[in-house]
C-alpha positions as CSV (number, residue, x, y, z in Angstrom):
1,M,-130.2,94.9,-103.2
2,T,-131.3,91.6,-104.7
3,P,-132.9,89.2,-102.1
4,K,-131.1,85.9,-101.7
5,T,-133.4,83.0,-102.7
6,E,-133.0,79.4,-104.0
7,A,-133.9,80.7,-107.4
8,N,-131.0,83.2,-107.7
9,K,-128.3,81.1,-106.2
10,K,-125.1,80.4,-108.1
11,L,-125.1,77.0,-109.8
12,G,-122.4,74.5,-109.2
13,I,-120.1,73.1,-111.8
14,V,-121.5,69.6,-111.6
15,E,-125.1,70.9,-112.4
16,K,-123.8,73.0,-115.3
17,L,-122.0,70.1,-116.8
18,S,-125.1,67.9,-116.2
19,Y,-127.2,70.4,-118.1
20,S,-124.7,70.6,-120.9
21,A,-124.9,66.8,-121.3
22,G,-128.5,67.2,-122.6
23,D,-127.5,69.3,-125.6
24,M,-124.7,67.0,-126.3
25,A,-127.3,64.2,-126.4
26,S,-129.5,66.2,-128.7
27,C,-126.7,67.2,-131.1
28,L,-125.6,63.6,-131.5
29,Y,-128.8,63.4,-133.7
30,F,-129.0,67.1,-134.6
31,G,-125.5,67.1,-136.0
32,I,-126.7,64.4,-138.5
33,F,-129.8,66.4,-139.4
34,M,-127.7,69.6,-140.0
35,N,-124.9,68.2,-142.2
36,Y,-125.8,64.7,-143.5
37,L,-129.6,64.4,-143.8
38,M,-129.9,65.9,-147.2
39,Y,-126.8,64.1,-148.4
40,Y,-128.2,60.8,-147.1
41,Y,-131.5,61.2,-148.9
42,T,-130.0,62.4,-152.2
43,D,-126.8,60.3,-152.5
44,I,-127.6,57.2,-150.4
45,F,-131.3,56.7,-150.2
46,G,-131.9,57.9,-153.7
47,I,-134.4,60.7,-153.6
48,S,-134.0,63.8,-155.9
49,A,-132.8,67.1,-154.4
50,G,-136.1,68.9,-155.2
51,I,-138.2,66.3,-153.5
52,V,-135.9,66.2,-150.5
53,G,-136.1,70.0,-150.1
54,G,-139.9,69.9,-150.3
55,M,-140.0,67.0,-147.8
56,I,-137.8,68.7,-145.3
57,L,-139.7,71.9,-145.6
58,F,-143.0,70.1,-145.0
59,T,-141.8,67.9,-142.2
60,R,-140.0,70.7,-140.3
61,T,-142.9,73.1,-140.8
62,W,-145.1,70.5,-139.0
63,D,-142.3,70.1,-136.5
64,W,-142.1,73.7,-135.4
65,I,-145.9,74.0,-135.2
66,N,-145.6,71.2,-132.6
67,D,-143.2,73.2,-130.4
68,P,-145.6,75.7,-128.8
69,I,-148.0,72.9,-128.2
70,M,-145.3,70.9,-126.5
71,G,-144.3,74.0,-124.5
72,M,-147.8,74.5,-123.2
73,V,-148.1,70.8,-122.3
74,A,-144.8,71.0,-120.4
75,D,-146.0,74.1,-118.6
76,R,-149.0,72.1,-117.4
77,T,-147.0,69.1,-116.3
78,N,-146.9,68.6,-112.6
79,S,-145.0,65.7,-111.1
80,K,-142.6,65.0,-108.3
81,M,-139.8,65.2,-110.8
82,G,-140.9,68.8,-111.9
83,K,-142.4,70.2,-115.0
84,F,-139.6,69.7,-117.5
85,R,-137.2,67.1,-116.3
86,P,-139.6,64.1,-116.5
87,W,-139.9,64.5,-120.3
88,L,-136.2,63.7,-120.6
89,L,-137.0,60.3,-119.1
90,W,-140.3,59.5,-120.8
91,M,-139.1,60.1,-124.4
92,L,-135.9,58.2,-124.4
93,I,-137.2,55.0,-126.0
94,P,-139.1,56.7,-128.9
95,W,-136.1,59.0,-129.4
96,F,-133.7,56.1,-129.9
97,A,-135.9,53.9,-132.0
98,L,-137.1,56.6,-134.4
99,G,-133.6,57.8,-135.0
100,V,-132.5,54.3,-136.1
101,L,-135.6,53.8,-138.3
102,T,-135.2,57.1,-140.1
103,F,-131.7,56.1,-141.3
104,T,-132.7,52.5,-142.1
105,A,-133.5,51.7,-145.7
106,F,-135.6,48.9,-146.9
107,D,-136.1,47.5,-150.5
108,M,-138.9,49.6,-151.9
109,G,-140.0,51.6,-154.9
110,P,-139.4,55.3,-155.5
111,F,-142.9,56.4,-154.2
112,M,-142.7,54.2,-151.1
113,K,-139.2,55.5,-150.4
114,I,-140.7,59.0,-150.2
115,C,-143.6,57.9,-148.0
116,Y,-141.2,56.0,-145.7
117,A,-138.8,59.0,-145.5
118,V,-141.6,61.4,-144.7
119,A,-143.2,59.2,-142.1
120,T,-140.1,58.2,-140.2
121,Y,-138.5,61.7,-140.2
122,T,-141.8,63.4,-139.2
123,L,-142.1,61.0,-136.2
124,L,-138.5,61.5,-135.3
125,T,-138.9,65.3,-135.3
126,M,-141.9,65.0,-133.0
127,A,-139.9,62.9,-130.6
128,Y,-137.1,65.5,-130.8
129,T,-139.7,68.2,-129.9
130,A,-141.1,66.2,-127.0
131,I,-137.6,65.9,-125.4
132,N,-135.8,69.0,-126.5
133,V,-138.5,71.6,-125.7
134,P,-138.6,70.6,-122.0
135,Y,-134.8,70.4,-122.0
136,S,-134.5,74.0,-123.3
137,A,-137.1,75.3,-120.9
138,L,-135.3,73.6,-118.0
139,M,-132.6,76.4,-118.2
140,G,-135.3,79.0,-117.5
141,V,-136.2,77.4,-114.1
142,M,-132.8,76.3,-112.9
143,T,-131.8,79.9,-112.0
144,A,-133.3,83.4,-112.1
145,K,-129.9,85.2,-112.5
146,S,-129.4,86.7,-116.0
147,E,-125.6,86.5,-116.0
148,E,-125.8,83.0,-114.5
149,R,-128.0,81.9,-117.4
150,T,-125.5,83.3,-119.9
151,V,-122.9,81.0,-118.2
152,L,-125.3,78.1,-118.1
153,S,-126.1,78.7,-121.8
154,S,-122.4,78.7,-122.6
155,F,-122.0,75.3,-120.9
156,R,-125.0,74.1,-122.8
157,F,-123.4,74.9,-126.1
158,V,-120.1,73.5,-125.2
159,G,-122.1,70.2,-124.9
160,A,-123.9,71.0,-128.2
161,F,-120.8,71.8,-130.2
162,A,-119.0,68.8,-128.6
163,G,-121.8,66.5,-129.8
164,T,-121.9,68.1,-133.2
165,M,-118.1,67.9,-133.5
166,Y,-118.0,64.2,-132.6
167,V,-120.7,63.5,-135.2
168,N,-118.9,65.6,-137.9
169,Y,-115.6,64.0,-137.3
170,T,-116.7,60.4,-137.0
171,M,-119.9,60.0,-139.1
172,L,-118.4,59.1,-142.5
173,Y,-115.7,56.9,-140.8
174,L,-118.2,55.0,-138.8
175,V,-120.4,54.6,-141.9
176,D,-117.4,52.9,-143.6
177,M,-116.4,50.9,-140.5
178,F,-119.9,49.6,-139.7
179,G,-121.0,49.2,-143.3
180,G,-117.9,47.5,-144.7
181,G,-118.5,49.3,-148.0
182,N,-122.3,49.2,-147.7
183,K,-123.1,52.9,-146.9
184,T,-126.8,52.1,-146.4
185,L,-126.1,49.7,-143.6
186,G,-123.3,51.9,-142.3
187,F,-125.6,54.9,-141.8
188,S,-128.2,52.8,-139.9
189,L,-125.6,51.3,-137.5
190,S,-123.9,54.6,-137.0
191,V,-127.1,56.3,-136.0
192,A,-127.8,53.4,-133.6
193,F,-124.4,54.0,-132.0
194,Y,-125.1,57.7,-131.6
195,G,-128.6,57.0,-130.3
196,A,-127.2,54.9,-127.5
197,L,-124.8,57.6,-126.4
198,S,-127.6,60.2,-126.6
199,V,-129.7,58.2,-124.1
200,A,-126.8,58.0,-121.7
201,F,-126.2,61.8,-121.8
202,F,-129.9,62.6,-121.3
203,L,-129.9,60.5,-118.2
204,I,-127.0,62.5,-116.8
205,T,-129.1,65.7,-117.3
206,F,-132.1,64.2,-115.7
207,F,-130.3,63.1,-112.5
208,G,-127.9,66.1,-112.3
209,T,-130.3,69.1,-112.5
210,K,-132.9,70.8,-110.4
211,E,-135.9,73.1,-111.1
212,R,-136.0,76.2,-108.9
213,V,-137.9,79.2,-110.4
214,K,-141.7,79.1,-109.9
215,P,-144.5,81.0,-111.7
216,P,-145.7,84.3,-110.2
217,R,-147.9,83.6,-107.2
218,T,-150.7,85.7,-108.6
219,Q,-150.8,83.8,-112.0
220,Q,-154.0,81.9,-112.4
221,K,-154.6,78.8,-114.6
222,T,-155.2,79.8,-118.1
223,S,-156.3,78.2,-121.4
224,L,-153.9,77.5,-124.3
225,V,-155.4,80.4,-126.2
226,E,-155.0,82.8,-123.3
227,D,-151.4,81.7,-123.0
228,L,-150.7,82.4,-126.7
229,M,-152.5,85.8,-126.4
230,A,-150.4,86.8,-123.4
231,Q,-147.2,85.9,-125.2
232,G,-148.2,88.0,-128.2
233,K,-147.9,91.0,-125.9
234,N,-144.3,90.1,-125.0
235,K,-142.6,92.2,-127.6
236,P,-139.0,91.2,-126.8
237,W,-140.0,87.5,-127.2
238,V,-141.6,88.2,-130.6
239,M,-138.4,89.9,-131.7
240,M,-136.2,87.0,-130.5
241,I,-138.3,84.6,-132.6
242,V,-137.5,86.7,-135.7
243,I,-133.9,87.0,-134.8
244,S,-133.6,83.3,-134.3
245,V,-135.0,82.4,-137.7
246,M,-132.7,84.8,-139.4
247,T,-129.6,83.5,-137.6
248,I,-130.3,79.8,-138.2
249,L,-131.2,80.5,-141.8
250,W,-127.7,81.6,-142.8
251,I,-126.0,79.0,-140.7
252,A,-128.2,76.2,-142.2
253,I,-127.6,77.3,-145.8
254,R,-123.9,77.1,-145.4
255,N,-123.8,73.9,-143.4
256,S,-126.1,72.1,-145.8
257,S,-123.8,73.1,-148.7
258,A,-120.5,72.1,-147.2
259,I,-120.5,68.4,-148.2
260,Y,-121.3,69.3,-151.8
261,Y,-118.4,71.8,-151.8
262,F,-115.9,69.2,-150.7
263,K,-117.2,66.5,-152.9
264,Y,-117.4,68.5,-156.1
265,L,-115.0,71.4,-155.7
266,S,-112.2,70.1,-153.4
267,G,-112.5,66.5,-154.7
268,D,-112.7,64.6,-151.4
269,E,-116.0,64.5,-149.6
270,K,-114.3,63.1,-146.5
271,L,-112.5,66.4,-146.0
272,V,-115.9,67.7,-144.8
273,A,-115.4,65.7,-141.6
274,N,-112.2,67.8,-140.7
275,F,-113.9,71.0,-141.9
276,L,-117.0,70.5,-139.7
277,A,-115.2,69.0,-136.7
278,L,-112.6,71.8,-136.5
279,G,-115.5,74.3,-136.8
280,S,-117.2,72.5,-133.9
281,L,-114.0,72.6,-131.8
282,A,-113.6,76.3,-132.4
283,Q,-117.3,76.7,-131.5
284,I,-116.6,75.1,-128.1
285,F,-114.0,77.8,-127.3
286,G,-116.3,80.5,-128.7
287,A,-119.1,79.3,-126.5
288,L,-116.8,79.4,-123.4
289,A,-115.8,82.9,-124.3
290,T,-119.4,84.1,-124.6
291,K,-119.4,85.8,-121.1
292,Y,-116.3,87.7,-121.9
293,I,-117.3,88.7,-125.4
294,T,-120.6,89.9,-124.1
295,R,-118.8,92.1,-121.6
296,L,-116.4,93.3,-124.3
297,F,-119.4,94.6,-126.4
298,G,-121.2,95.9,-123.3
299,G,-124.2,93.6,-123.3
300,K,-126.0,90.8,-125.0
301,K,-127.8,92.9,-127.6
302,A,-124.6,94.7,-128.7
303,A,-122.7,91.4,-128.8
304,Y,-125.3,89.8,-131.0
305,I,-125.2,92.7,-133.5
306,G,-121.4,92.9,-133.6
307,L,-120.9,89.2,-134.0
308,N,-123.3,88.9,-136.9
309,V,-121.6,91.8,-138.7
310,I,-118.1,90.4,-138.2
311,A,-119.1,86.8,-139.1
312,G,-121.0,87.9,-142.1
313,L,-118.1,89.9,-143.6
314,F,-115.7,87.1,-142.8
315,I,-117.9,84.4,-144.4
316,G,-118.4,86.5,-147.5
317,G,-114.6,86.4,-147.9
318,F,-114.7,82.6,-148.2
319,Y,-115.7,83.0,-151.9
320,F,-112.1,84.1,-152.7
321,I,-110.4,81.0,-151.3
322,D,-109.1,78.4,-153.7
323,P,-111.2,75.2,-153.1
324,H,-107.9,73.1,-153.2
325,N,-106.2,75.2,-150.5
326,N,-107.2,73.0,-147.6
327,N,-105.1,74.8,-145.0
328,L,-106.7,78.2,-145.8
329,I,-110.2,76.7,-145.9
330,L,-109.7,75.0,-142.5
331,G,-108.2,78.1,-141.0
332,H,-111.1,80.2,-142.2
333,Q,-113.5,77.7,-140.8
334,I,-111.9,77.8,-137.4
335,L,-112.1,81.6,-137.2
336,S,-115.6,82.0,-138.6
337,S,-116.9,79.2,-136.3
338,F,-115.3,80.9,-133.3
339,L,-117.0,84.2,-134.2
340,S,-120.4,82.7,-134.7
341,A,-120.3,80.4,-131.7
342,P,-121.5,82.9,-129.0
343,L,-124.7,83.6,-131.0
344,M,-126.5,80.4,-129.8
345,P,-125.6,80.8,-126.1
346,L,-126.6,84.5,-126.4
347,F,-129.9,83.6,-128.0
348,W,-131.0,81.1,-125.3
349,S,-129.9,83.5,-122.5
350,M,-131.9,86.3,-124.2
351,I,-135.0,84.1,-124.7
352,A,-134.8,83.3,-121.0
353,D,-134.8,87.1,-120.3
354,T,-138.0,87.4,-122.3
355,A,-139.7,85.0,-120.0
356,D,-138.6,87.2,-117.1
357,W,-139.9,90.3,-119.0
358,G,-143.3,88.6,-119.3
359,A,-143.4,87.8,-115.6
360,W,-142.1,91.4,-114.7
361,K,-144.3,93.5,-117.1
362,L,-147.3,91.2,-117.7
363,G,-147.4,89.1,-114.5
364,H,-147.5,86.0,-116.6
365,R,-144.7,83.4,-116.9
366,N,-144.9,80.6,-119.5
367,T,-141.4,79.3,-119.5
368,G,-142.2,76.2,-121.5
369,L,-144.1,78.2,-124.2
370,V,-141.3,80.8,-124.3
371,F,-138.6,78.2,-124.8
372,S,-140.7,76.1,-127.2
373,A,-141.1,79.1,-129.4
374,G,-137.3,79.4,-129.3
375,T,-136.8,75.9,-130.5
376,A,-139.7,76.4,-133.0
377,S,-138.0,79.5,-134.4
378,Q,-134.7,77.6,-134.9
379,K,-136.6,74.8,-136.6
380,I,-138.1,77.3,-138.9
381,G,-134.6,78.4,-139.8
382,W,-133.5,74.7,-140.2
383,S,-136.6,74.2,-142.4
384,F,-136.0,77.1,-144.8
385,G,-132.2,76.9,-144.6
386,P,-131.8,73.4,-146.1
387,F,-134.8,74.1,-148.4
388,V,-133.1,77.2,-149.8
389,A,-129.9,75.1,-150.1
390,S,-131.8,72.4,-152.0
391,M,-133.5,75.0,-154.2
392,I,-130.0,76.5,-155.0
393,L,-129.0,73.0,-156.1
394,V,-132.0,72.7,-158.3
395,V,-131.5,76.2,-159.8
396,I,-127.8,75.6,-160.6
397,G,-128.6,72.2,-162.2
398,Y,-127.1,69.9,-159.6
399,E,-127.3,66.1,-160.4
400,A,-126.0,63.6,-157.8
401,N,-122.8,61.6,-158.4
402,V,-121.9,63.2,-161.8
403,E,-119.4,65.8,-162.9
404,Q,-120.9,69.2,-162.3
405,S,-121.0,72.1,-164.8
406,A,-119.1,75.4,-164.2
407,F,-122.4,77.1,-163.4
408,T,-123.2,74.5,-160.8
409,I,-119.7,74.8,-159.2
410,E,-120.1,78.6,-159.0
411,G,-123.5,78.2,-157.4
412,I,-122.1,76.0,-154.7
413,R,-119.3,78.6,-154.0
414,W,-122.0,81.2,-153.5
415,A,-124.0,79.0,-151.2
416,M,-120.8,78.7,-149.0
417,S,-120.1,82.5,-149.0
418,W,-122.1,85.4,-150.3
419,I,-125.6,84.0,-149.7
420,P,-125.2,83.3,-145.9
421,A,-123.1,86.5,-145.5
422,V,-126.0,88.6,-146.7
423,F,-128.4,86.9,-144.3
424,A,-126.0,87.4,-141.4
425,L,-125.8,91.2,-142.1
426,L,-129.6,91.4,-142.3
427,T,-129.8,89.6,-138.9
428,A,-127.6,92.3,-137.3
429,V,-130.1,95.0,-138.6
430,V,-133.1,93.1,-137.1
431,V,-131.4,92.8,-133.6
432,M,-131.3,96.6,-133.4
433,Y,-135.1,96.5,-132.7
434,Y,-134.8,94.1,-129.7
435,Q,-136.0,96.0,-126.5
436,I,-134.0,94.4,-123.6
437,D,-130.6,96.0,-123.0
438,A,-128.1,95.5,-120.2
439,K,-129.9,98.1,-117.9
440,T,-133.2,96.3,-118.4
441,E,-131.7,93.0,-117.5
442,K,-130.6,94.2,-114.1
443,E,-134.0,95.8,-113.4
444,M,-135.7,92.5,-114.2
445,E,-133.4,90.4,-112.1
446,A,-134.0,92.5,-109.0
447,A,-137.8,92.5,-109.6
448,I,-137.9,88.7,-110.1
449,A,-135.7,88.0,-107.1
450,K,-138.0,90.2,-105.0
451,A,-141.1,88.3,-106.2
452,D,-139.5,85.0,-105.5
453,A,-138.6,86.1,-101.9
454,E,-142.2,87.1,-101.4
455,N,-143.3,83.7,-102.7
456,E,-141.0,81.9,-100.3
457,A,-142.1,84.0,-97.4
458,A,-145.7,83.2,-98.2
459,G,-144.9,79.5,-98.4
460,A,-145.6,79.4,-102.2
């Protein structure tokens, strides 16, 4: 029987909603990065697709390298507010300011534009790391119950998808409203508006959550190198990093291509707002259904495999849809988004399980490092996904704001269908090698609860 401790208590609805507010805050910016950053740089700021792709790859490579560093810094943070919560407060001003600067254009030459874009976006991604890595790790110390983490992760992604949906639906309209025909000004003021909302939501998370799970009592202070070496022995964690990169890669390729699909195939770029917003709405319901879908498949691992296979086959079918059949396009988007939505809650619940596996099997818990690698892996996917999408544009001969050739149009259709579908099916194959199944989850939960009870009894 699992001992009753503070760490394995059931979380209240207010705390779950407070935690979900943090990912809504993140995705008010991340929604822009996912779907509008490449478009902003190519069609508004005036940088070629090839240079944008290389810049994003460079910047996000540096970005994901920062994540494990930030995770280890957070693991070593000790304050009255906890290890992870204080970073949500400390980084708010840089987070807001750098977001606005990244989408503010000044009168400058082509070379200086590139330098400015690299500098501001790099600094913004560093601020994102400093606030989002501790936020992600916070879930790992709010509760030790595996199923409760799945529920908490579902709440998190309700917030994430809600934030993304709001950006997707309102971005281009706000650009027109704030800019009055000047898209450059419109982007800057729109991001400032989203930034202010983001700050408010992060404050809700800071004040509404609590850290409960402590490191093993026998764990000694270690160096950064020793932490990395210890994590290298955590095989489920290593597998989840690979799985995350594969998952985000196919999602990123498709999302980055969407606005080009609507601008040049459907003939109205503003339709992308409805396309992405309806997808985000469907993802909210998909995230809420994660717990039940997991039970239907018989566990997290089986659910992750099955969802990738089904979503991959369904997305491949998008190729056969007439680009002018808006109802069918939107219907397909709703179903495919619902099918893929549980993947992110499942991933973060599974990455939390790998932290437990490390404490259970290796006697070493590095929650910040574990979750920072999770965010790093997703950033790797978001580095290579848009890079692959931009290289597809280069290969198919894309030129901004001109009529596209038949070959270019065909390439954009592939980027929305067959290419991401293949990566989704490959992801399902990789997940088969993940070691933690439903039986292992229960064994870990009992072992961690027993260790926490011993810590509490010893006054740890």
